N, C-alpha and C positions, 0 to 999 in steps of 0.2 A: 503493500500498499504506500504510495508517493505521500509524502508529506511536506508541506509548503512552510518553510522556516520564514516567521516575520518578525520584524524588530519590535521592543516593546512599546516603542514610541518613533515617530518620524521626526528628523530635527530639521529643522525651518532653516532652509538657505540663508534667509535675513539673520538668524543667530549666528551662523558662521561668519558671514559677511562682516558684521559687527565686531566679532572677536579678533578677525584679521586686522579691521581698521584701528581697534585699540592696541593690537600688539606694536603695530608701525605708529601709532599717536596721530593718525589721520582722521580728519574728520569725512562726513559724506561728501561735502564741498570739494574736498582735496581729491578725492576718488574721482567724483563728477569731471574735474578738471583734466586728471591723467586721462581718463577713457574717452574725452570728449564728449561726454553726455550732459544732458540737463542735470543738477542736483535733483530734481524733483523725481528723476526716473531712478536714481540710487535709492532714494527715501522709500519708492513705493516696493522696490526689491526688498529691503530691509524689512518693510511691514508685510511682506508677502502678499501685496495686492498687486503686483506685476510678476510674470513668471519671467525665468532665465530662459532666453532664446540660445540656440546654437551659437549664434554670434557673440552674445554677450557673455556666453561661458568663455568664448576663446578671449575676449577680452579682458575677463577676469584673472584667466589663467596667466595671462601675459603681466597682468599687473602684480599679482600674488606669488609668480613663481609655481603656480601649482599646474595640474593638466585641466583641460577643459571638462573632460570625463568626469571629474570630481563635482564640479557644479551641475552639470547635466544630471548625474545620477541623485545629487541631493533634490534637486528639482523634482525629479519624476517621482522618487520615493514619497516625497513630501504630498505631492497631489495625490498620490495614489491612497495615501492614507487619509487625507480628506475626503476621497471619494468613499472608502469605506466606513467612514463615520457618518457620512452624509446619507448612505445607504440602510442604516440603521432603522429597523422596522421595515424596511421594504420585502425583504425576505424572497429575492427574485428566484432561487433555485426552488422554493416551496411554490411558488406560484406556477412556475414553470411545470412542476410534478402535477399540479392540479389540471391545469390547461391540458395535460397530456391524458388526463384520467379521463376527462369528459369535454364535449364542445360548449364550455363554459359561455362563450360570447352567444353562440345561439339561444342555450337555455335560458338566458338572461332577456334576450331579444323575444322571445316566445311567451316570456312570463311565468315558464316553469320553474323557475327559481327567483330568490328576492336578492338584491346585491347586498344587504345588510349595510352596517355603518362601518363594517372593519373587514379585512381579510379573512380574519377568523370566522367570522359570520359567514361570509361567501363560502369558505372551504366546509363548513358545517353544511350549510345548504345543499352543496355538491354531494357530500357523502349521503346526507339523507335521502337526496332524489336517488343517488344511484344504489341505495340499499345497503350501504356498507358503513363502517366506523373506521376504515384505514384502508390506503391505497393496497396493501397486501391480501385484501380480501376481493379483489376483482379477478374474475373467474370466466370459465366457459360455459354459456347458458344452454341447456336442453331447449332448442327451439330451431324451427325449421324455417330459413329465411329464402325469401324470393329476390334476388336483385341480379344485376349485371358486374359478375366476378372481373372480367376484364378490366374493368375502370377503377380498380383497386380500392374497395371500401374500407373504411376505417371501423374495426373491430369495437373501440369504445364508444363511438357515434352509435353504431347499431345497439349496443348495449343502453344507452342513454335511452334510444328510442324505445326500445322494449320496456324499459320502466316506466315510461309515460303511458304505454298500451296497458301495463299492468293496472296502472293507476286509474287510467279511463275505465278498464273493465270493472273495477273493484268498486266503482261509483254506481254501478247499474245492478241490479238483481235481475237473476234467470233461473229458471226451473232447474231443479237436479238434474245433471246429466244423465242422458238414457240413450244409449247406442242404438237399441233396438227403434227408438222412437224417431231419431234422426234418420235410420234408414227408411223407415216407413214414410217419411215426409220427402223423402228425394224427388220424387215426381212432382210434387207441388211445388219444390225449389227450382226445379228445372223448368216448369212452366212458366215461371217469372221472366225468362230469358227472351220470350217472344216480343215483349214491347219494352222499351227502357223505362217508361214510368212503373212499371212493375217491381223494379229492384226495391222499392221504398217496402214491400211486403216482406222481405228476406231477413231483417232483422228481427222482425216478430215469429218467424218461424223457425228461425236457429235458437231463439231466446226459450221458446216453449219445449225444445229438446234438449235445453242445457246449455247451448253453446253461445259465448259472447260474442258479439259483433262491435268492432272497433275500426274506425278510420282516423289515423295519425298521420298527418303529412311527413315525407321523409325528412331528415335532416341533412344538411349539407354533407357530402362525401359518404353517404350511405348507399344510396341508389338502390333502396329497397323498393319492392312492388309489394310484398305481403309476408306474413309470415303467421305459423301455428305454434301456439305456446300454451300453456296452463295458468288458470287462475284458481288455485285450490286443487279441488277436481272437475273442475269445469275447464273445456276447452275454450280457447280464444282463437278466432280468426281475425286477423288486423291486417288493414290494407293501407296503403298510403294514397292511392290514387295518382300516382307519380306519372302515369299516363291515364289522364281522365277520358278513355273510349270504352265503349261498350265490349269490345273484344279482349281488351287486354283485363276488364274487371271481372268479366266470368271466368276467364281462364285462369286467373289468379285465385278467385273465390275457389273455384271447383278444385285448385290443385291443393289448397290449404284444407278445404273439406276432404279431399282422397287422403290425406295424412292421417285425418281423424279416423276415417273408415278404415284404413289399413292398420291403425294402431301403432304408427310410428311413434318413436319416443323423442324424436328430434336430431336432427343433423344440419349440416351447413350447406349453404350454397347452391343454386342452381339460377339459369338465365331464362328468359321469357322462351317458353315452349322447350324449353332443354338444348342440350349440346354433349359434346363428348367428355366434357369435364364432370359431368352431373354424377352423383354416385347412385347408389341401386335404389334408394329408399324415394330419391327425387325423381329417376327415371320411372318408378313406379307409379306416383303420385302424377306427373305429367300424363302417364299412358292411359291412367284410369280416369282423369280429368277431361281428356281429349276424347274419349270414348263417350263419356256422358253427353258432352257438347255436341259432337255428330257424328253420326254413324259412318265408320270409316269406309265399309263396302259402299253404301250409299253415297257417300262423298267421292269415291274414286270413279264410282260411274258417272256421276254429274260431270267430274273434270274432264273424263273421256270423251263425254257426249258435246260439252261445251267447249273445249279447249280448240282455239286459243282466243277465241271472243268471249270475255265475260262481261255482259252488259248488266247494268243494275236492275233491268227486268227480270233475266236469266237467274241472277242472283237472289232476286228476292223471291222467285218463285221456288227456288232449290229452299232457301230460308223457311218459308211457309210450310212447305212437305215436311220439314225437320222440326218445326215448331220453335223455331229460333228468331231471332233478330237479324235481318241481313246483314248488320255490321259484323256480327259473328263469323259467317262464313266469307266476308270479305277479309277479316282479319287472318282468317286460315290461308287463304288465297294468296294473300300477301306475303305471310309467312313462308309459303311454299315457292313463293318467288313466280307465280303464277299472273299475279297483276302487280304491278309498279307501285310503291307505297304513295307516289304523289297522285294517283288515281282514285276518283270516287271517294275522297275524303268526306263529303259530306253525309255518307251513310255510316260512317264512325261517330254515332250519337255520343253525349256526354253524360255520366249517370249521377255526378255530384249535385245538380238541382233537384234530384228525389233523396238524396242521403244527408241533405243539411242536419237533420236533427242528431245523426251519428257520427259527426265530423267533429274531432276534438280541436276546441279553441285554444 
């Protein structure tokens, strides 16, 4: 372990300068005349209000027969000591650790924590929000996240988001979780995917089966779409609406619902619709969610018949046959690169207007 040795106190260059003048019987005015400087400049150096520059150090060295380095080092050590003294109470290292622990600025901006009147109060507010008593308690959560892995999410920001989800869920009452009940109402849940306004019925359906539904906007650098976690014995489906589109909403919702159906304990990381990096549980959830949304055999037949021209009317006709919103079909076509992402954007309706009551503020 490296130890930095610091002097008990820093010696002011002006004090050494005064001793040198006394040893020679010179006044400050004498030294000013020798160096060709105004007497005020010498007096300011003695008082410490003026710093010794490299040029001044060279002149002092010539006047007193010393090295210039002596004066430069005296000045540097003295100023560093003053800086350390002025820093008293700031505790920069401690603040740095706290800001690495959580996205403090964004938590304050959203009003999730209060700044308090001191750093200690801010520190305790962050600890309380994160559910810890010290930085050593930060650990990996049992949670299934959906987000874009390639963009480098920050784990501590994700955990902060989860804490807010837990708080939002705890503030609402749902029935006792019943897996059989949830499986029984799946058709009713899927029926809500035909029209964008029907998403307003989802929170109530899920609550009756003991599943919390929460929307918390993603924090900067989390890139989250959604997550499944637990609030006691009740599952939570949490969404961010990072992409406020009906296709993204339904796939993410059903992906998290699939985690509950498949009784997954929680794992990390997958991207929208999956990819090579997605682990087994995430692939299973993707597969089940995709099958719920659109019948694979029917979708392939539709693509084979309509390709390469997918008009709004053709997409809508197939969506109606599946009991789904046309935007859901378009989202699948765009994901499979059968329709350009810039085409038919008007079909990708927003869902946020129908879920305002469930959006965390």
